[in-house]
C-alpha positions in Angstrom: -4.3 -2.7 -22.4 -2.4 -4.7 -19.8 -1.9 -8.5 -19.5 -1.4 -9.7 -16.0 1.4 -12.2 -15.8 1.9 -12.9 -12.1 1.7 -11.6 -8.6 5.0 -10.1 -7.7 4.4 -9.4 -4.0 1.9 -8.0 -1.6 3.0 -5.1 0.6 1.5 -2.8 3.2 0.0 -0.4 0.6 -1.1 -2.8 -2.1 -0.2 -5.7 -4.3 2.3 -5.4 -7.1 1.8 -7.5 -10.3 4.2 -8.0 -13.2 2.2 -7.2 -16.4 2.8 -6.6 -20.0 1.8 -3.3 -21.5 0.3 -4.3 -24.8 0.7 -0.8 -26.3 4.5 -0.9 -26.1 5.0 -4.6 -25.7 7.1 -4.4 -22.5 6.9 -5.4 -18.9 5.6 -3.0 -16.2 5.0 -3.3 -12.5 1.3 -2.7 -11.8 0.6 -1.7 -8.1 -3.0 -2.2 -7.1 -4.0 0.1 -4.2 -7.3 0.5 -2.4 -8.2 4.0 -1.3 -10.9 4.8 1.2 -12.8 7.8 -0.2 -13.8 10.7 2.1 -16.8 13.0 1.8 -14.6 15.2 -0.5 -13.5 12.2 -2.6 -9.8 11.1 -2.8 -7.9 12.1 0.3 -5.5 15.0 -0.1 -2.5 13.0 1.0 -3.1 10.4 -1.8 -3.5 13.2 -4.4 -0.2 14.8 -3.2 1.7 11.5 -3.4 0.4 10.6 -6.8 1.2 14.1 -8.0 4.7 13.8 -6.6 5.2 10.4 -8.3 4.1 11.8 -11.6 6.4 14.8 -11.2 9.4 12.6 -10.4 8.6 10.3 -13.4 9.2 13.2 -15.8 12.9 13.4 -14.9 13.9 9.8 -15.7 16.5 9.6 -12.9 18.5 6.3 -13.2 18.1 5.5 -9.5 14.4 6.2 -9.2 11.6 3.9 -10.5 9.3 5.9 -12.7 5.5 6.1 -12.5 4.3 5.6 -16.1 0.6 5.7 -15.8 -2.4 5.6 -13.5 -5.6 3.6 -14.2 -8.8 3.6 -12.1 -10.2 0.3 -11.2 -13.5 -0.6 -9.5 -15.3 1.5 -6.9 -17.3 -0.2 -4.2 -18.7 1.1 -0.9 -16.6 4.3 -0.9 -13.4 2.4 -1.7 -11.7 3.0 -5.0 -9.1 0.8 -6.6 -6.2 2.5 -8.4 -3.5 0.9 -10.5 -0.2 2.7 -10.5 1.9 1.6 -13.4 5.6 1.7 -12.8 8.6 0.8 -15.0 9.5 -2.8 -14.3 12.7 -3.7 -12.4 13.8 -7.3 -12.5 14.5 -7.6 -8.8 14.8 -5.5 -5.7 17.8 -5.3 -3.4 16.4 -7.8 -1.0 16.1 -10.5 -3.7 19.5 -9.6 -5.2 21.2 -10.0 -1.8 19.4 -13.3 -1.1 20.6 -14.7 -4.5 24.2 -13.6 -3.9 26.4 -16.6 -3.4 28.6 -17.0 -0.4 30.8 -15.3 0.9 28.7 -12.3 -0.2 29.3 -9.2 -2.2 32.8 -7.9 -2.8 33.5 -4.4 -1.4 33.5 -2.7 -4.8 30.0 -4.0 -5.5 28.8 -2.9 -2.0 30.2 0.6 -2.8 28.5 0.7 -6.2 25.1 -0.3 -4.7 25.5 2.2 -1.9 26.4 4.9 -4.4 23.3 4.2 -6.4 21.1 4.3 -3.3 22.6 7.5 -2.1 22.3 9.1 -5.5 18.6 8.3 -5.5 18.1 9.6 -2.0 20.2 12.8 -2.7 18.0 13.4 -5.8 14.9 13.2 -3.6 16.3 15.4 -0.9 17.3 18.1 -3.4 13.7 18.1 -4.5 12.6 18.4 -0.8 11.2 14.8 -0.7 11.7 12.4 2.2 11.2 8.7 1.2 10.2 7.4 4.7 10.3 3.7 3.7 13.8 2.9 2.6 14.4 -0.8 2.9 15.8 -3.6 0.6 12.3 -4.5 -0.7 11.9 -0.9 -1.9 15.4 -0.4 -3.4 
C-alpha cells in the first residue's frame, strides 16, 4: 500500500518517513511511533490524541496538517508500532527559514507566515485544543 522513499527525520515521538501512497499515487508523511501497552491495552492518552487527530482531519483546515490514515505495525513485548499517515508537506518552517537567503525574509512574508501560524492556533483553540509543542520543526 505504501512505498517508503526516505527517512524524513527522527523526533521525540517517532520517525517520520516520506512515502508514496500507491492507492492514490501521491506522497504522504508516515510517522512511525512505538506505544508501550498497558494491562488494558493502548493507553487512554494515546487513544485520545489519535481520536483528536482523526477529528481534526475531517475539517481540512488549510493551516493544519491532516491525519489521513492509521496502520498498525508489529507488536513485540508489549510494544506496538503504529504508523500515522499524514498529508505530505514539502518542508517545515525550520527548513524554510534555513534556506532563506540573506538578509532574511521581508516583513510582508513574516506577516504572512505569522498569520498562517496564528490561524492554525486559533482554530485549535476554538476547538479547545492546546498544541503544547509549537516550534519551527512542527510548523
